[in-house]
N, C-alpha and C positions, 0 to 999 in steps of 0.2 A: 309220161305216165301211160300205162297200158289202157287200151279200150276194152271194156268188159261187157259182155252180153249176159244178162241174167235171164234164164228161161224158167219161168215159174207159172204153171198153168193157173194157179190161184195166187192172188196177191192181196195183201192187207188193204182194206179191212175185211175182205172175204177170207174165210178159213179160220184157223186157230193159231196155236202157239208157233207152229212151224212158219206160217206166213208172217206173223209178227216178227219173228227172229230174222227172216229174210229181209223184211222192211228195214230193220235196224242195221243189218249188215250193209245194205245198200247205202244207208245214211253214213255209216263209217267210211266206206270207200269213196263216196262223193265228197265228204269233208276233207279227205286226204289228197284230193286232186285227181283221182281216177275219173275217166270218162265212162259213165255207166249208162247202159241202155237196158230197159226191162221189157221183155217180150212176155205177154201174159194173156190169159183168157178172161181176166177180170175186166169188165168194161169201164169201171170207175174206180181205179186204184187210188190209194192215198198217196198223193204225189209229193216228191221231194224236189226242192228247187235245184236246178242244174242237172237233173236226171231226166232222160228221155223215156217215155212210155209208149210202147206200141201194142195195140190191142189186136189179138188174133182170135177170131171166133172158133178156129179149129182147136184151140187149147181149152175151150169152154166145153165141158163134157159132163155127162151124168154117170157114165160107167167107164172103168179103166180101159176095157177093150176098145171102146169107142175112141178114147184119147189116143191110144197107141195106133189105131187105124188112121186117125186124123193126122198124126205126125208123119205118116208116110206121104200124105198129100202136101203137108207143109214143107217137108224137106225138099220136095221137087219144085217148090214155088220159086220163081225167078227173083222176087223181092227178097225172099229169105236168103237166097244164094248171094245176092249183092250185099245184104246185111252182114253175112258171115265174112265176106272178103275184107271188110274193114275192122274186124275184131281180132284182138290178140288172145283173150281169155274167155272161155265159156264157163259160166258158173251155173250149175243146175241143182237147186235145192228141192225140186219137185220130182216127179216120176215119169216125165216124158222121155224116157231113155231111148226109144228107137230113133229119135231125132238126132242123136249123137252119131248115128251111122252116116249121116249126110254132112258131117263136119270133119274136114281133113286138115291136118297140119296146124291145128290150134291146140293150145293148152286147155285141158278140161279139168275142172274141179267139180266133183260131185259131193253134195252135202246131204248126208242121210239123216232123215228125221223118223225113219221107220225101218222095217226089214224087207222092203219090197224086192231088192235084188235076190234074196234067198228064199222068200216065202210069198206066194201070190197074195194072200190076205194080209200080209204085212205084220201079223200078230204072232208072237211066240209066247207060249204060256210060261209062267214063272213057277219054280226056278227052272231055267233052261236046261240045267244039268240032268233033270229028270226026263227030259224029252230030246236029249241030244241026238239020238239016232234018227228021230223023226223029223228034225229040222230040215226043211227043203223038200220034204216028201208030200205027195198028194194026200197021204193019210192025215197029216197034220192039218192041211187045208180043209179037208172034209170035217175033221173034228171041230176046228175053230169056226167054220161056216155054220155048221149045225148048232153049235153052242150060241153063237152071236145072234143068229136069226131065228133060232128055235124051230127050224124046219129042216128035215133031212134033205129036201130038194136043193137048198142053198149050199149045203155041204157037198152035194154031188156036183153042183155047178162049179164050185171053187176047186174041187179036186180035178175036174176035167180041164180047167184052165192052168193048172200048176205047170204042165209041160210048156205052155206058152211063156210062162214067166222065166223059164231057164234061158231064154234068149236075152232077157234083161241082164241076167248075171254075166253073160259074155260081153254085153255092150259096156257095162260099168267097168269092166277090166281095162277099157281104153283110157280111163281117167288118169291124169298125172298125179292127182291127189284126191283122197277121199276123206272128208271131214266127218267125224263122229262126235256127238256132244257128250258122250260118257265113255268111260273105260269099259264098262259092262257091255255096251253095244259093240265097241271095237273088238272085244274078245270074242263075241259071238260071230261077228263078221269074219274075223281072221280064222276062226275055226272052220267055217264053211267056204271061205274064199282065201286060202293060204297064199295064193298067187299074188294078192294085193296087200299082204300084211305090212310090207315095208313102205307102202304108200298111204297108210292110214295115219291120220293125225287126230288127236283128241283135243277139242276145244269146246268149252261150255257154250251153250247158246247165250246171246247177249242178255244182260240183266234187263228187266223191264224199264221203260222210259223213266228218266229221273222224276218226271212229273207224277209218276205213280205214287211216290211217297206222299203226295198231297191227299191221297185217299186214306192215308193212315189217320185214324181218328181215335184219340185216347178216350173219347166219349162213346165207346162202342156200346152196343145194346147192353143195358144194365142186366137184363135177363140173359142168362147163359144161352148162347146162340150157336147153332151148327149149320154148316152149309155143305151140300154135296152137289157137284156140277157135272157128273158123268152121264146124265140122262138115263134112259132105260137100257143102255148098252150092257150086255152081260159081261163082256170082257173088261169093262170099266168097273165091274163089281156091283151093279145095281141091286141084285138080290141080297148080296151081303150087306150093303149099305142100308137097305130097307129093314132088314132084321135088326141091325144095330140101332137104328133110329127108334124103332118100335120098343125095343128093350129099354133104351135110355128114357123114353118118354113115360115109361111106367114108374121110373124111380126118381127122376129129376124134373124139376120145373124148368122147362127149356122151350125155345123156339127152334124148329128145324126147317131149313129151306132146301128143298130138293128141286134143282133146276133141270129143265128139259124133260120132265117125266110125264107131262100131259100134252096133248095136241091142241086142245082148244085154247083160245085166248082167255086172259083173266087167270085168277089164281083159285085153287081149291084149298080148303082148310079142313084138316082132320083133327079132332080132339082125341087125344090118347092119354087117359089118366091125368098125369101132371103136365103133359107136354102138348104143344100145338105144332102140327106138321103142315107146312105151307108147300103146296104142289104148284110148280111154275111150268109154263111152256118154255120153249127156247126164247131167250130174251137177248136184246142187244148187249154187246160186250161191256159197254160202260155201266149198264144196269147190273149185269152179273158181277162186275168188279166191285161195284158199290156194296152189294150184299156180302161179298167175300170180305171186304175191308171192315165191315161192321160186325162180322161174326167172331166168335171166340176161337172156333176150330174149323178147319177144312177137313172133311172126311174124304179121304182118298183111298178107295178100296179096290183098285185095279188088280187083276189077276194075271197080267201079262208083263213081259219085260219092256216096260216103257223106257225108250232111250233117254228122254230128258223131259219129264212132265212139267210143262211150263206153268201150269196152274199152281203147282207146289211152290215154285219160285215167286210167283205173283202174290200168293198168300203170305209168304214170309216177308216180302217187301211191304206189305200192308199191315203187318203186325198180327196176322192170323196164324195160329199154331196148327200145323198139319198133323193129323192123326192118320198115319199112312201105312199101308202094307209094305213089306220089305221087297220091293220089286225094282228091276231095271236100274235107272240112274238115281233113284230116290236117295239111297245111302250116300252117294257122292255129293248130292246137293246139300244134304244135312250134316255131313261129316265135319267135325271141328266146331260145330255150333251147338248150343244147348238144346235146340229142337230135335237133335238126334235121339234124344230120350224117348220121343213119341213115335218112333218106328215100332210097328207090331211085327214080330217075327213069324207069325202064323196067319192063316186065313180063318182063324177061329173067332166066332162072333163074340164069345165072352171075353176073349183077350182084348178085342177092339173096344168093347164096351167099357172094360176096366180102364184102359188108357184114356178113353174119352172122359170118363168120370173124374179122373185125376185133375183134368183141366176145368171141366164144367162145375166142379164142386169148390173151386177156389173162391175166396173172397174177391170181389170185383177189383179192389185196389191192388191186390197181389197179382192178379192176372195182368193188369195193365202194366205193372213194373216188369213182369216177365216178357210181355209183348214188346215193350220198348227195347229191352235188352236184345231180343232176337232180331229186331229190325236193325239195330246197330251192328250186330255180328254179320248178318247177311249182306249188308251194304259194304262192309269192309272186305268180305270174302269175294263178292262179285262186284269188283270195281269197274265202273263204266270205262275208265281210262285204260286199265290193264287189259280188259278183254278186247277193247277196240284195237289196241296195239297188236294183240295176237292175230286178229283177223287181217289187219292191214299188212302185217309182215308175211302172212301166208301168201297173199296175192303178189307182193313184191318178190317173194322167193320164187314163185311159179313163173313170174315174168322174166327172170334172169335168163 
C-alpha cells in the first residue's frame, strides 16, 4: 500500500466541516491499509490509531499570507525533505499550496473545500452565472471583502492580494487529481481552470460519523425551534437570517437559537412578540450539534456558492429540516429526498419566512414523522460504506 502524506494546516477538532471531512477520509484510508502521516499546524489533533501526526508550528497561522510565507520556510526544511522522500502520495485538503512547489516526482491530490485557487477570499456570490466575468478578478475580491467585513479597507486589502493568489492557481495545476465535493463547484472550477477539467473528480464529503445519529432525538423541543449557525458573517447571510427570525417571532410561538453572534460568554435572550431569540457566542462543536439536533429547522441563508455546506448534512442526519437558500452544493445534497421541498429559490425574506412557517406550524407528531423519514432517506443516500469505497478507490487509482 502507498504511503500518504496529508498536509492540512488545521485538523479536527480545530476548524469546521472541511477539517472533519479530512479526519474522516484519513480514517477511511487508515482502515484500508494505507500508511498515513498527517502534517498539521494543529497542536492537539484528534488522533486515529495507526496514523502518525507531525505538528509543524509553521502551518499554524492567523492570516493566509503568513501561511504562504511560512510554507517557503517549511519546504526548505531538511526534516520535511526527508519526510517527502518516503512518501508516494501527497494529499492536500487545505490551502498551503506553495508547499507543493517543493515536492517533486510525487502524485498530488488536491481536495477543494473552497475556491481559493481562483479567488483570494475563496467566496463566490450566488448565483455564479451573474458574476461569471468577475470570478478571479480583484474587483470581486474587493466587493466580497467590503461586504463581509463591512469596511472598504478590507476590500482594498483583498483586491491588492488577488494577484498573489494567481500563483496558487498555477501551483494547483500540478495536481494529478482534484477532488470537488459537488458538481456545482466542479463546473465553476472547470470554467476558470479548463486546463485541469479532465483531472477533476466529484465525490461528496464523507457523511457525519455514524455516532451522529445518536444525537437524533424524537423528543425534540416541543416548542417549534429554529437554529442558525453562521455567526455574524455577512456571506453566511446573517442579516437575512436576522430579518427572517424577527418576522417569524411576530407570528409564531417559537424559540430561535443564533450561534456565534455575540462575543461575550453566556447567552442573551430577546423577547419578540410570540418568540424568544437566544443569542449565543461561539460554542464547542458538541454543544452546537446538540442544539441543531433538538431544533425543528436549520436556517441556512448563505449568499455564496458553498461547495458542500457540511452543517446542512449534519442537520439532516440529526432529523432537523434545513430551510436553505438555493446556493452551491445544497441542491445536490437535498436532491432525491423530501427535504428538497424546503429549498428557497430566492433571497427574499418573505419567501424564507413562508417556507419556515410550513414546518414550524406543523403539529409536533407530524413533524417528528417527517423528520424520521428524512433521516432514513439521507442515511440511504450518503452511505458510509459507499463513500468510503469511492475515496479509497481514488487513492488506489492514483497509486497505479
